[in-house]
A tleap script that builds the chain and sets N, CA, C and O, in Angstrom:
source leaprc.protein.ff14SB
mol = sequence {
  NMET THR ARG ALA ASP LEU ARG LEU SER SER
  CYS ALA LEU ALA VAL HIE ASP LEU GLY GLU
  ALA LEU ALA PHE TYR ARG ASP VAL LEU GLY
  PHE GLU VAL ARG ALA GLU GLU SER ARG GLN
  VAL SER VAL GLY PRO PRO SER GLN PRO ASP
  VAL ARG ILE LEU LEU ARG SER PRO GLY ALA
  ASP ALA VAL VAL SER PRO ALA ASP ARG HIE
  ALA ILE VAL ASP LEU MET ALA LYS SER LEU
  LEU GLY CYS LEU VAL PHE VAL THR ASP ASP
  CYS ASP ALA THR PHE GLU ARG ILE GLU ALA
  ALA GLY ALA GLU VAL MET GLN GLU PRO ILE
  ASP ARG PRO GLY ASP VAL ARG ASP CYS ALA
  PHE LEU ASP PRO SER GLY ASN MET LEU ARG
  PHE THR GLN PRO ARG GLN LEU CHIE
}
set mol.1.N position { 49.280 10.581 -9.451 }
set mol.1.CA position { 48.457 11.648 -9.574 }
set mol.1.C position { 47.316 11.265 -9.052 }
set mol.1.O position { 46.787 10.182 -9.299 }
set mol.2.N position { 46.660 12.517 -7.959 }
set mol.2.CA position { 45.798 11.961 -7.371 }
set mol.2.C position { 44.202 12.160 -8.527 }
set mol.2.O position { 44.030 12.955 -9.451 }
set mol.3.N position { 43.346 11.178 -8.023 }
set mol.3.CA position { 42.066 10.965 -8.896 }
set mol.3.C position { 40.858 12.619 -7.686 }
set mol.3.O position { 40.895 12.808 -6.470 }
set mol.4.N position { 40.282 13.157 -8.433 }
set mol.4.CA position { 39.407 14.068 -8.046 }
set mol.4.C position { 38.207 13.650 -7.879 }
set mol.4.O position { 37.614 13.177 -8.849 }
set mol.5.N position { 37.606 13.726 -6.665 }
set mol.5.CA position { 36.021 13.404 -6.639 }
set mol.5.C position { 35.306 13.621 -7.342 }
set mol.5.O position { 34.828 14.752 -7.258 }
set mol.6.N position { 34.785 12.713 -8.455 }
set mol.6.CA position { 33.618 13.248 -9.276 }
set mol.6.C position { 32.178 12.775 -8.427 }
set mol.6.O position { 31.973 11.790 -7.718 }
set mol.7.N position { 31.477 13.671 -8.736 }
set mol.7.CA position { 29.881 13.280 -8.669 }
set mol.7.C position { 29.013 14.247 -9.709 }
set mol.7.O position { 29.210 15.413 -10.054 }
set mol.8.N position { 28.070 13.387 -10.037 }
set mol.8.CA position { 26.964 13.907 -10.774 }
set mol.8.C position { 26.277 14.989 -10.282 }
set mol.8.O position { 25.949 15.126 -9.103 }
set mol.9.N position { 26.106 15.592 -10.983 }
set mol.9.CA position { 25.451 17.216 -11.185 }
set mol.9.C position { 24.560 17.263 -11.870 }
set mol.9.O position { 23.534 17.468 -11.221 }
set mol.10.N position { 24.378 17.166 -13.019 }
set mol.10.CA position { 23.214 16.862 -13.825 }
set mol.10.C position { 23.098 15.960 -14.862 }
set mol.10.O position { 24.103 15.294 -15.107 }
set mol.11.N position { 21.995 15.759 -15.606 }
set mol.11.CA position { 21.968 15.119 -16.685 }
set mol.11.C position { 20.819 15.758 -17.613 }
set mol.11.O position { 20.389 16.893 -17.410 }
set mol.12.N position { 20.302 14.821 -18.780 }
set mol.12.CA position { 19.882 15.442 -19.506 }
set mol.12.C position { 18.815 14.558 -20.089 }
set mol.12.O position { 19.368 13.470 -20.249 }
set mol.13.N position { 17.659 14.480 -20.457 }
set mol.13.CA position { 16.508 13.763 -21.144 }
set mol.13.C position { 15.786 14.659 -22.187 }
set mol.13.O position { 15.376 15.777 -21.879 }
set mol.14.N position { 15.640 14.121 -23.464 }
set mol.14.CA position { 15.269 14.571 -24.590 }
set mol.14.C position { 13.335 14.084 -24.079 }
set mol.14.O position { 13.007 12.917 -23.867 }
set mol.15.N position { 12.547 15.041 -24.004 }
set mol.15.CA position { 11.028 14.859 -23.944 }
set mol.15.C position { 9.987 15.557 -24.843 }
set mol.15.O position { 10.375 16.649 -25.258 }
set mol.16.N position { 8.756 15.181 -25.239 }
set mol.16.CA position { 8.457 15.196 -26.288 }
set mol.16.C position { 7.941 16.590 -25.932 }
set mol.16.O position { 8.349 17.557 -26.576 }
set mol.17.N position { 6.841 16.773 -24.686 }
set mol.17.CA position { 6.163 17.703 -24.176 }
set mol.17.C position { 6.679 18.151 -22.709 }
set mol.17.O position { 6.718 17.281 -21.839 }
set mol.18.N position { 7.101 19.555 -22.378 }
set mol.18.CA position { 7.334 19.822 -21.229 }
set mol.18.C position { 6.805 19.565 -20.143 }
set mol.18.O position { 7.173 19.075 -19.075 }
set mol.19.N position { 5.592 20.091 -20.694 }
set mol.19.CA position { 4.130 20.092 -19.454 }
set mol.19.C position { 3.786 18.486 -19.088 }
set mol.19.O position { 3.785 18.145 -17.905 }
set mol.20.N position { 3.503 17.541 -20.121 }
set mol.20.CA position { 3.473 16.518 -19.852 }
set mol.20.C position { 4.519 15.983 -18.929 }
set mol.20.O position { 4.182 15.550 -17.827 }
set mol.21.N position { 6.274 15.989 -19.466 }
set mol.21.CA position { 6.887 15.412 -18.885 }
set mol.21.C position { 7.265 15.905 -17.319 }
set mol.21.O position { 8.039 15.333 -16.551 }
set mol.22.N position { 6.430 17.234 -17.049 }
set mol.22.CA position { 7.262 18.171 -15.716 }
set mol.22.C position { 5.961 17.520 -15.058 }
set mol.22.O position { 6.197 17.175 -13.900 }
set mol.23.N position { 4.505 17.224 -15.517 }
set mol.23.CA position { 3.698 16.313 -14.468 }
set mol.23.C position { 4.059 15.149 -14.068 }
set mol.23.O position { 3.919 14.886 -12.873 }
set mol.24.N position { 4.600 14.186 -14.952 }
set mol.24.CA position { 4.705 12.886 -14.520 }
set mol.24.C position { 6.303 13.207 -13.568 }
set mol.24.O position { 6.297 12.520 -12.547 }
set mol.25.N position { 7.476 13.991 -13.687 }
set mol.25.CA position { 8.356 13.917 -12.656 }
set mol.25.C position { 7.916 14.480 -11.370 }
set mol.25.O position { 8.285 13.966 -10.314 }
set mol.26.N position { 7.065 15.619 -11.405 }
set mol.26.CA position { 7.026 16.237 -9.721 }
set mol.26.C position { 5.472 15.281 -9.733 }
set mol.26.O position { 5.500 14.535 -8.754 }
set mol.27.N position { 4.340 15.123 -10.430 }
set mol.27.CA position { 3.527 14.441 -9.324 }
set mol.27.C position { 3.081 13.113 -9.187 }
set mol.27.O position { 2.402 12.662 -8.265 }
set mol.28.N position { 3.580 12.431 -10.326 }
set mol.28.CA position { 3.963 10.654 -10.260 }
set mol.28.C position { 5.307 10.471 -9.318 }
set mol.28.O position { 5.412 9.916 -8.225 }
set mol.29.N position { 6.224 11.085 -10.071 }
set mol.29.CA position { 7.304 10.405 -8.725 }
set mol.29.C position { 7.648 11.346 -7.847 }
set mol.29.O position { 8.705 11.273 -7.220 }
set mol.30.N position { 6.770 12.357 -7.706 }
set mol.30.CA position { 7.504 13.477 -6.615 }
set mol.30.C position { 9.053 14.410 -6.411 }
set mol.30.O position { 9.784 14.470 -5.423 }
set mol.31.N position { 9.173 15.004 -7.624 }
set mol.31.CA position { 10.444 15.211 -7.590 }
set mol.31.C position { 10.195 17.014 -7.849 }
set mol.31.O position { 9.252 17.423 -8.526 }
set mol.32.N position { 10.804 17.575 -7.451 }
set mol.32.CA position { 11.090 18.998 -6.660 }
set mol.32.C position { 11.793 19.597 -8.149 }
set mol.32.O position { 12.863 19.283 -8.671 }
set mol.33.N position { 10.640 20.676 -8.642 }
set mol.33.CA position { 11.177 21.681 -9.861 }
set mol.33.C position { 12.335 22.985 -9.298 }
set mol.33.O position { 12.142 24.110 -8.837 }
set mol.34.N position { 13.471 22.258 -9.573 }
set mol.34.CA position { 14.715 23.517 -9.406 }
set mol.34.C position { 14.663 24.485 -10.553 }
set mol.34.O position { 15.038 25.597 -10.184 }
set mol.35.N position { 14.355 24.441 -11.705 }
set mol.35.CA position { 14.193 25.676 -12.240 }
set mol.35.C position { 13.447 25.487 -13.768 }
set mol.35.O position { 13.718 24.411 -14.301 }
set mol.36.N position { 12.585 26.349 -14.506 }
set mol.36.CA position { 12.001 26.367 -15.400 }
set mol.36.C position { 12.672 27.453 -16.626 }
set mol.36.O position { 13.129 28.571 -16.390 }
set mol.37.N position { 12.612 26.975 -17.591 }
set mol.37.CA position { 12.825 27.795 -18.608 }
set mol.37.C position { 12.026 27.782 -19.880 }
set mol.37.O position { 11.518 26.667 -19.989 }
set mol.38.N position { 11.726 28.512 -20.822 }
set mol.38.CA position { 10.986 27.984 -22.327 }
set mol.38.C position { 10.956 26.541 -22.706 }
set mol.38.O position { 9.975 25.814 -22.866 }
set mol.39.N position { 12.405 26.235 -22.834 }
set mol.39.CA position { 12.612 25.214 -23.572 }
set mol.39.C position { 13.182 24.113 -22.282 }
set mol.39.O position { 14.011 23.303 -22.697 }
set mol.40.N position { 12.976 24.043 -21.389 }
set mol.40.CA position { 13.865 22.959 -20.193 }
set mol.40.C position { 13.757 23.060 -18.973 }
set mol.40.O position { 14.313 23.995 -18.395 }
set mol.41.N position { 12.993 22.094 -18.267 }
set mol.41.CA position { 12.778 22.463 -16.989 }
set mol.41.C position { 13.620 21.482 -16.298 }
set mol.41.O position { 13.868 20.372 -16.770 }
set mol.42.N position { 14.074 21.928 -15.124 }
set mol.42.CA position { 15.153 21.133 -14.395 }
set mol.42.C position { 14.657 20.556 -13.097 }
set mol.42.O position { 14.432 21.459 -12.291 }
set mol.43.N position { 14.362 19.103 -12.528 }
set mol.43.CA position { 13.488 18.657 -11.678 }
set mol.43.C position { 14.886 17.389 -10.860 }
set mol.43.O position { 15.945 16.978 -11.334 }
set mol.44.N position { 14.522 17.245 -10.131 }
set mol.44.CA position { 15.276 16.065 -8.768 }
set mol.44.C position { 14.640 15.851 -7.745 }
set mol.44.O position { 13.706 16.580 -7.410 }
set mol.45.N position { 15.147 14.488 -6.841 }
set mol.45.CA position { 14.698 14.014 -6.316 }
set mol.45.C position { 14.887 14.870 -4.796 }
set mol.45.O position { 15.910 15.526 -4.601 }
set mol.46.N position { 13.963 14.799 -3.920 }
set mol.46.CA position { 14.095 15.769 -2.884 }
set mol.46.C position { 15.267 15.346 -1.851 }
set mol.46.O position { 15.616 16.108 -0.949 }
set mol.47.N position { 15.918 13.918 -2.079 }
set mol.47.CA position { 16.557 13.753 -1.546 }
set mol.47.C position { 18.203 13.831 -1.529 }
set mol.47.O position { 19.156 13.446 -0.851 }
set mol.48.N position { 17.925 14.542 -2.659 }
set mol.48.CA position { 18.978 14.757 -3.730 }
set mol.48.C position { 19.161 16.008 -4.088 }
set mol.48.O position { 19.088 16.209 -5.301 }
set mol.49.N position { 19.438 17.170 -3.220 }
set mol.49.CA position { 19.342 18.555 -3.727 }
set mol.49.C position { 20.220 19.258 -4.620 }
set mol.49.O position { 19.921 20.277 -5.242 }
set mol.50.N position { 21.496 18.559 -4.651 }
set mol.50.CA position { 22.646 18.837 -5.612 }
set mol.50.C position { 22.418 17.929 -7.091 }
set mol.50.O position { 23.374 17.913 -7.866 }
set mol.51.N position { 21.459 17.362 -7.381 }
set mol.51.CA position { 21.172 16.703 -8.544 }
set mol.51.C position { 20.057 17.244 -9.645 }
set mol.51.O position { 18.934 17.345 -9.150 }
set mol.52.N position { 20.143 17.580 -10.924 }
set mol.52.CA position { 19.205 18.490 -11.387 }
set mol.52.C position { 19.202 17.196 -12.842 }
set mol.52.O position { 20.219 16.728 -13.354 }
set mol.53.N position { 18.135 16.952 -13.131 }
set mol.53.CA position { 17.513 16.467 -14.369 }
set mol.53.C position { 17.015 17.277 -15.118 }
set mol.53.O position { 16.044 17.907 -14.699 }
set mol.54.N position { 17.530 17.533 -16.510 }
set mol.54.CA position { 16.610 18.471 -17.290 }
set mol.54.C position { 16.018 18.158 -18.405 }
set mol.54.O position { 16.606 17.585 -19.323 }
set mol.55.N position { 15.111 18.413 -18.431 }
set mol.55.CA position { 13.927 17.753 -19.301 }
set mol.55.C position { 13.727 19.061 -20.481 }
set mol.55.O position { 13.240 20.153 -20.192 }
set mol.56.N position { 14.193 18.690 -21.773 }
set mol.56.CA position { 14.333 19.400 -22.541 }
set mol.56.C position { 14.115 19.114 -23.895 }
set mol.56.O position { 14.948 18.389 -24.440 }
set mol.57.N position { 13.046 19.586 -24.638 }
set mol.57.CA position { 12.621 19.316 -25.999 }
set mol.57.C position { 13.621 19.337 -26.858 }
set mol.57.O position { 14.515 20.180 -26.772 }
set mol.58.N position { 13.586 18.339 -27.862 }
set mol.58.CA position { 14.536 18.080 -28.922 }
set mol.58.C position { 15.321 19.173 -29.401 }
set mol.58.O position { 16.547 19.203 -29.514 }
set mol.59.N position { 14.183 20.406 -29.771 }
set mol.59.CA position { 15.130 21.335 -30.345 }
set mol.59.C position { 15.595 22.754 -29.318 }
set mol.59.O position { 15.546 23.913 -29.731 }
set mol.60.N position { 16.046 22.348 -27.910 }
set mol.60.CA position { 16.182 22.995 -26.759 }
set mol.60.C position { 17.411 23.907 -27.695 }
set mol.60.O position { 17.106 25.086 -27.878 }
set mol.61.N position { 18.272 23.614 -28.074 }
set mol.61.CA position { 19.879 23.864 -28.347 }
set mol.61.C position { 19.293 24.779 -29.999 }
set mol.61.O position { 18.436 24.206 -30.672 }
set mol.62.N position { 19.677 25.730 -30.331 }
set mol.62.CA position { 19.611 26.042 -31.737 }
set mol.62.C position { 20.750 25.518 -32.535 }
set mol.62.O position { 20.579 25.581 -33.753 }
set mol.63.N position { 21.578 25.147 -32.231 }
set mol.63.CA position { 22.740 24.334 -32.794 }
set mol.63.C position { 21.832 23.125 -33.557 }
set mol.63.O position { 21.851 23.038 -34.784 }
set mol.64.N position { 21.198 22.389 -32.891 }
set mol.64.CA position { 20.705 21.529 -33.342 }
set mol.64.C position { 19.783 21.251 -34.662 }
set mol.64.O position { 18.558 21.311 -34.773 }
set mol.65.N position { 20.780 20.927 -35.619 }
set mol.65.CA position { 19.529 21.012 -37.367 }
set mol.65.C position { 18.170 20.259 -37.338 }
set mol.65.O position { 17.738 19.459 -36.509 }
set mol.66.N position { 17.622 20.743 -38.478 }
set mol.66.CA position { 16.197 19.755 -38.315 }
set mol.66.C position { 16.358 18.596 -38.735 }
set mol.66.O position { 15.341 17.906 -38.662 }
set mol.67.N position { 17.535 17.953 -39.285 }
set mol.67.CA position { 17.790 16.345 -39.609 }
set mol.67.C position { 18.058 15.955 -38.130 }
set mol.67.O position { 17.376 15.047 -37.654 }
set mol.68.N position { 18.892 16.499 -37.451 }
set mol.68.CA position { 19.170 15.860 -36.149 }
set mol.68.C position { 18.180 16.369 -35.027 }
set mol.68.O position { 18.336 15.954 -33.878 }
set mol.69.N position { 17.205 17.225 -35.316 }
set mol.69.CA position { 16.120 16.837 -34.278 }
set mol.69.C position { 15.283 15.905 -34.792 }
set mol.69.O position { 14.614 15.352 -33.919 }
set mol.70.N position { 15.064 15.499 -35.999 }
set mol.70.CA position { 14.188 14.478 -36.420 }
set mol.70.C position { 14.635 13.116 -36.017 }
set mol.70.O position { 13.818 12.217 -35.821 }
set mol.71.N position { 16.277 12.904 -35.853 }
set mol.71.CA position { 16.814 12.023 -35.496 }
set mol.71.C position { 16.756 11.339 -33.944 }
set mol.71.O position { 16.743 10.197 -33.484 }
set mol.72.N position { 16.731 12.600 -33.461 }
set mol.72.CA position { 16.221 12.444 -31.942 }
set mol.72.C position { 14.961 12.030 -31.610 }
set mol.72.O position { 14.793 11.320 -30.618 }
set mol.73.N position { 14.018 12.392 -32.331 }
set mol.73.CA position { 12.628 11.798 -32.136 }
set mol.73.C position { 12.187 10.991 -32.578 }
set mol.73.O position { 11.082 10.489 -32.370 }
set mol.74.N position { 13.130 10.668 -33.405 }
set mol.74.CA position { 13.110 9.157 -33.872 }
set mol.74.C position { 13.456 8.002 -32.908 }
set mol.74.O position { 12.913 6.916 -32.707 }
set mol.75.N position { 14.559 8.611 -32.371 }
set mol.75.CA position { 15.052 7.828 -31.191 }
set mol.75.C position { 14.212 7.869 -30.310 }
set mol.75.O position { 13.912 6.776 -29.830 }
set mol.76.N position { 13.595 8.959 -29.822 }
set mol.76.CA position { 12.651 8.756 -28.476 }
set mol.76.C position { 11.515 7.572 -28.552 }
set mol.76.O position { 11.067 6.776 -27.728 }
set mol.77.N position { 11.211 7.903 -30.251 }
set mol.77.CA position { 9.886 6.971 -30.402 }
set mol.77.C position { 10.213 5.849 -30.237 }
set mol.77.O position { 9.178 5.183 -30.205 }
set mol.78.N position { 11.483 4.923 -30.047 }
set mol.78.CA position { 11.773 3.397 -30.002 }
set mol.78.C position { 12.206 3.532 -28.566 }
set mol.78.O position { 12.119 2.346 -28.246 }
set mol.79.N position { 12.650 4.210 -27.381 }
set mol.79.CA position { 12.846 4.482 -26.413 }
set mol.79.C position { 14.365 3.641 -26.611 }
set mol.79.O position { 14.660 2.492 -26.285 }
set mol.80.N position { 15.243 4.789 -27.332 }
set mol.80.CA position { 16.523 4.141 -27.322 }
set mol.80.C position { 17.275 5.375 -27.052 }
set mol.80.O position { 18.448 5.340 -27.423 }
set mol.81.N position { 16.932 6.297 -26.576 }
set mol.81.CA position { 17.428 7.572 -26.214 }
set mol.81.C position { 17.832 8.008 -24.577 }
set mol.81.O position { 18.888 8.587 -24.322 }
set mol.82.N position { 16.980 7.694 -23.686 }
set mol.82.CA position { 17.339 7.619 -22.239 }
set mol.82.C position { 17.125 6.795 -21.461 }
set mol.82.O position { 16.448 5.806 -21.741 }
set mol.83.N position { 17.660 7.006 -20.275 }
set mol.83.CA position { 17.347 6.183 -19.272 }
set mol.83.C position { 18.052 6.423 -18.149 }
set mol.83.O position { 19.275 6.548 -18.098 }
set mol.84.N position { 16.955 6.519 -16.840 }
set mol.84.CA position { 17.643 6.889 -15.803 }
set mol.84.C position { 17.363 5.387 -14.760 }
set mol.84.O position { 16.404 4.640 -14.952 }
set mol.85.N position { 18.283 5.192 -13.795 }
set mol.85.CA position { 18.468 4.373 -12.578 }
set mol.85.C position { 18.239 4.965 -11.431 }
set mol.85.O position { 18.925 5.908 -11.037 }
set mol.86.N position { 17.093 4.391 -10.676 }
set mol.86.CA position { 16.971 5.270 -9.350 }
set mol.86.C position { 16.998 4.002 -8.220 }
set mol.86.O position { 16.719 2.880 -8.643 }
set mol.87.N position { 17.308 4.164 -6.887 }
set mol.87.CA position { 17.480 3.185 -6.210 }
set mol.87.C position { 16.092 3.641 -5.412 }
set mol.87.O position { 15.683 4.797 -5.508 }
set mol.88.N position { 15.316 2.511 -4.515 }
set mol.88.CA position { 14.438 2.499 -4.026 }
set mol.88.C position { 14.400 1.648 -2.821 }
set mol.88.O position { 14.908 0.530 -2.913 }
set mol.89.N position { 14.017 1.915 -2.015 }
set mol.89.CA position { 13.906 1.154 -0.674 }
set mol.89.C position { 12.660 -0.166 -0.742 }
set mol.89.O position { 12.587 -1.216 -0.103 }
set mol.90.N position { 11.953 0.300 -1.582 }
set mol.90.CA position { 10.781 -0.622 -1.520 }
set mol.90.C position { 10.156 -0.382 -3.214 }
set mol.90.O position { 9.528 0.598 -3.614 }
set mol.91.N position { 10.496 -1.414 -3.881 }
set mol.91.CA position { 10.282 -1.466 -5.533 }
set mol.91.C position { 9.170 -1.913 -5.408 }
set mol.91.O position { 8.598 -0.919 -5.853 }
set mol.92.N position { 8.071 -2.837 -5.084 }
set mol.92.CA position { 7.136 -3.153 -5.121 }
set mol.92.C position { 6.140 -2.063 -5.272 }
set mol.92.O position { 5.410 -1.780 -6.222 }
set mol.93.N position { 6.321 -1.399 -3.846 }
set mol.93.CA position { 5.481 -0.243 -3.513 }
set mol.93.C position { 6.115 0.672 -4.473 }
set mol.93.O position { 5.344 1.632 -4.500 }
set mol.94.N position { 6.948 0.877 -5.158 }
set mol.94.CA position { 7.477 1.716 -6.339 }
set mol.94.C position { 6.180 1.582 -7.099 }
set mol.94.O position { 5.098 2.167 -7.135 }
set mol.95.N position { 6.732 0.608 -7.659 }
set mol.95.CA position { 5.992 -0.053 -8.701 }
set mol.95.C position { 4.884 0.226 -8.604 }
set mol.95.O position { 4.472 1.048 -9.422 }
set mol.96.N position { 3.784 -0.387 -7.447 }
set mol.96.CA position { 2.399 0.028 -7.388 }
set mol.96.C position { 2.066 1.507 -7.950 }
set mol.96.O position { 1.511 1.857 -8.992 }
set mol.97.N position { 2.492 2.089 -7.104 }
set mol.97.CA position { 2.285 4.079 -7.056 }
set mol.97.C position { 2.637 4.360 -8.572 }
set mol.97.O position { 1.945 5.221 -9.117 }
set mol.98.N position { 3.541 3.799 -9.262 }
set mol.98.CA position { 3.519 4.560 -10.515 }
set mol.98.C position { 2.824 3.890 -11.752 }
set mol.98.O position { 2.434 4.462 -12.770 }
set mol.99.N position { 2.753 2.592 -11.456 }
set mol.99.CA position { 1.437 1.877 -12.147 }
set mol.99.C position { -0.020 2.132 -12.055 }
set mol.99.O position { -0.780 1.904 -12.997 }
set mol.100.N position { -0.325 2.513 -11.141 }
set mol.100.CA position { -1.636 3.415 -10.268 }
set mol.100.C position { -1.451 4.631 -11.344 }
set mol.100.O position { -2.404 4.799 -12.105 }
set mol.101.N position { -0.329 5.493 -11.485 }
set mol.101.CA position { -0.391 6.670 -11.857 }
set mol.101.C position { -0.508 6.792 -13.634 }
set mol.101.O position { -0.659 7.747 -14.396 }
set mol.102.N position { -0.360 5.368 -13.825 }
set mol.102.CA position { -0.896 5.259 -15.590 }
set mol.102.C position { 0.107 5.342 -16.513 }
set mol.102.O position { -0.061 5.553 -17.714 }
set mol.103.N position { 1.804 5.073 -15.608 }
set mol.103.CA position { 2.602 5.209 -16.649 }
set mol.103.C position { 2.920 3.510 -17.267 }
set mol.103.O position { 2.607 2.434 -16.757 }
set mol.104.N position { 3.547 3.764 -18.355 }
set mol.104.CA position { 3.768 2.420 -19.347 }
set mol.104.C position { 4.805 1.482 -18.603 }
set mol.104.O position { 5.977 1.789 -18.387 }
set mol.105.N position { 4.189 0.279 -18.241 }
set mol.105.CA position { 4.938 -0.619 -17.589 }
set mol.105.C position { 6.134 -1.249 -18.482 }
set mol.105.O position { 5.804 -2.136 -19.269 }
set mol.106.N position { 7.326 -0.913 -18.435 }
set mol.106.CA position { 8.130 -2.269 -18.861 }
set mol.106.C position { 8.619 -3.483 -18.382 }
set mol.106.O position { 9.013 -4.455 -19.027 }
set mol.107.N position { 8.549 -3.314 -17.143 }
set mol.107.CA position { 8.851 -4.747 -16.424 }
set mol.107.C position { 8.283 -4.557 -15.507 }
set mol.107.O position { 7.926 -3.427 -15.174 }
set mol.108.N position { 7.974 -5.910 -14.659 }
set mol.108.CA position { 6.598 -5.816 -13.215 }
set mol.108.C position { 8.466 -6.198 -12.602 }
set mol.108.O position { 9.513 -6.533 -13.156 }
set mol.109.N position { 8.011 -5.886 -11.144 }
set mol.109.CA position { 9.235 -6.123 -9.976 }
set mol.109.C position { 9.506 -7.708 -10.338 }
set mol.109.O position { 8.575 -8.513 -10.350 }
set mol.110.N position { 10.706 -8.038 -10.597 }
set mol.110.CA position { 11.639 -9.174 -10.376 }
set mol.110.C position { 12.730 -9.129 -9.920 }
set mol.110.O position { 13.292 -8.034 -9.961 }
set mol.111.N position { 13.503 -10.383 -9.265 }
set mol.111.CA position { 14.354 -10.423 -8.429 }
set mol.111.C position { 15.568 -10.845 -10.002 }
set mol.111.O position { 15.304 -11.583 -10.951 }
set mol.112.N position { 16.678 -10.164 -9.779 }
set mol.112.CA position { 18.014 -10.209 -10.238 }
set mol.112.C position { 19.139 -10.664 -9.624 }
set mol.112.O position { 19.210 -10.663 -8.395 }
set mol.113.N position { 20.484 -11.253 -10.667 }
set mol.113.CA position { 21.427 -11.494 -10.227 }
set mol.113.C position { 22.064 -10.312 -9.372 }
set mol.113.O position { 21.995 -9.115 -9.651 }
set mol.114.N position { 22.586 -10.783 -8.470 }
set mol.114.CA position { 23.138 -9.527 -8.116 }
set mol.114.C position { 22.315 -9.493 -6.795 }
set mol.114.O position { 23.034 -8.695 -6.194 }
set mol.115.N position { 21.450 -9.750 -6.026 }
set mol.115.CA position { 20.794 -9.160 -5.031 }
set mol.115.C position { 20.460 -7.887 -5.261 }
set mol.115.O position { 20.762 -6.836 -4.694 }
set mol.116.N position { 19.667 -8.193 -6.350 }
set mol.116.CA position { 18.821 -7.093 -6.927 }
set mol.116.C position { 17.283 -7.029 -6.973 }
set mol.116.O position { 17.013 -8.085 -7.546 }
set mol.117.N position { 16.210 -6.463 -6.729 }
set mol.117.CA position { 14.866 -6.482 -6.998 }
set mol.117.C position { 14.752 -4.977 -7.948 }
set mol.117.O position { 15.107 -3.838 -7.646 }
set mol.118.N position { 14.106 -5.509 -9.196 }
set mol.118.CA position { 14.197 -4.378 -10.011 }
set mol.118.C position { 12.803 -4.000 -10.765 }
set mol.118.O position { 12.097 -4.984 -10.542 }
set mol.119.N position { 12.232 -3.306 -11.351 }
set mol.119.CA position { 10.820 -2.759 -12.564 }
set mol.119.C position { 11.479 -1.754 -13.207 }
set mol.119.O position { 12.602 -1.306 -12.974 }
set mol.120.N position { 10.538 -1.381 -14.189 }
set mol.120.CA position { 10.668 -0.400 -15.468 }
set mol.120.C position { 9.829 0.308 -15.659 }
set mol.120.O position { 8.758 -0.184 -15.303 }
set mol.121.N position { 9.740 1.327 -16.083 }
set mol.121.CA position { 8.684 2.275 -16.417 }
set mol.121.C position { 9.209 2.603 -17.966 }
set mol.121.O position { 10.252 2.142 -18.431 }
set mol.122.N position { 8.074 3.697 -18.850 }
set mol.122.CA position { 8.537 4.390 -19.499 }
set mol.122.C position { 7.960 5.879 -19.056 }
set mol.122.O position { 6.939 5.792 -18.375 }
set mol.123.N position { 8.333 6.978 -19.265 }
set mol.123.CA position { 8.156 8.157 -19.029 }
set mol.123.C position { 7.204 8.617 -20.260 }
set mol.123.O position { 7.181 7.861 -21.231 }
set mol.124.N position { 6.730 9.325 -20.282 }
set mol.124.CA position { 5.805 10.340 -21.137 }
set mol.124.C position { 6.458 9.731 -22.957 }
set mol.124.O position { 6.001 9.150 -23.942 }
set mol.125.N position { 7.746 10.337 -22.498 }
set mol.125.CA position { 8.289 10.297 -23.857 }
set mol.125.C position { 9.384 9.462 -24.341 }
set mol.125.O position { 10.386 9.716 -25.009 }
set mol.126.N position { 8.827 8.197 -23.721 }
set mol.126.CA position { 9.595 6.769 -23.742 }
set mol.126.C position { 10.797 6.558 -23.471 }
set mol.126.O position { 11.329 5.553 -23.942 }
set mol.127.N position { 11.674 7.620 -22.488 }
set mol.127.CA position { 12.791 7.283 -21.504 }
set mol.127.C position { 12.769 6.298 -20.863 }
set mol.127.O position { 11.949 6.362 -19.947 }
set mol.128.N position { 13.346 5.329 -20.930 }
set mol.128.CA position { 13.278 4.213 -19.586 }
set mol.128.C position { 13.725 4.710 -18.227 }
set mol.128.O position { 14.733 5.354 -17.939 }
set mol.129.N position { 13.018 4.389 -17.672 }
set mol.129.CA position { 13.035 4.635 -15.829 }
set mol.129.C position { 13.265 3.380 -15.181 }
set mol.129.O position { 12.295 2.622 -15.159 }
set mol.130.N position { 14.345 2.979 -14.640 }
set mol.130.CA position { 14.488 1.663 -13.636 }
set mol.130.C position { 14.248 1.859 -12.579 }
set mol.130.O position { 13.981 3.030 -12.307 }
set mol.131.N position { 14.224 1.009 -11.644 }
set mol.131.CA position { 13.822 1.495 -10.265 }
set mol.131.C position { 14.260 -0.210 -9.588 }
set mol.131.O position { 13.588 -1.232 -9.724 }
set mol.132.N position { 15.404 -0.080 -8.958 }
set mol.132.CA position { 15.791 -0.742 -8.280 }
set mol.132.C position { 16.437 -0.606 -6.729 }
set mol.132.O position { 16.894 0.432 -6.250 }
set mol.133.N position { 16.351 -2.057 -5.997 }
set mol.133.CA position { 16.087 -2.290 -4.453 }
set mol.133.C position { 17.291 -3.142 -4.535 }
set mol.133.O position { 17.532 -3.879 -5.491 }
set mol.134.N position { 18.045 -3.006 -3.475 }
set mol.134.CA position { 19.228 -3.916 -2.782 }
set mol.134.C position { 18.368 -5.212 -2.190 }
set mol.134.O position { 17.573 -5.325 -1.258 }
set mol.135.N position { 18.749 -5.865 -2.888 }
set mol.135.CA position { 17.966 -7.399 -1.485 }
set mol.135.C position { 17.996 -7.348 -0.373 }
set mol.135.O position { 17.289 -8.146 0.242 }
set mol.136.N position { 18.942 -6.252 0.475 }
set mol.136.CA position { 19.326 -6.475 1.552 }
set mol.136.C position { 17.629 -5.746 2.418 }
set mol.136.O position { 17.030 -6.021 3.459 }
set mol.137.N position { 17.360 -4.542 1.051 }
set mol.137.CA position { 16.149 -4.126 1.447 }
set mol.137.C position { 14.963 -4.849 1.751 }
set mol.137.O position { 14.116 -4.518 2.580 }
set mol.138.N position { 14.958 -6.042 0.893 }
set mol.138.CA position { 13.382 -6.053 0.958 }
set mol.138.C position { 12.836 -7.552 1.634 }
set mol.138.O position { 11.632 -7.764 1.772 }
savepdb mol mol.pdb
quit
């Protein structure tokens, strides 16, 4: 059996405030806005035009019950719901730029096993964003 070539098209993150999330992903990270709707916004890195990150309010789906919505908000408050990992060619410069914009630092740049240097932040809704740089690039 031949395996299909699989590529990521989109992923979704729960956010508390769409306007605040949009400002962070667009203005701080430099992402392009791909689509805007009443309860979600699609953004993505300019270098990956086929990738969409859907920023969605916890109640974006009508089928989500109030109890489920409450559980989602609780997980967001504990930074346990979303995590994205990005590759950068300069971890330290990326860190300095995002920290200067006021993002909450989770981890300053460090060298890790596996020839990687990385750092981490929380977006305004508590989703973890990790920025990794292969060692040969620094």
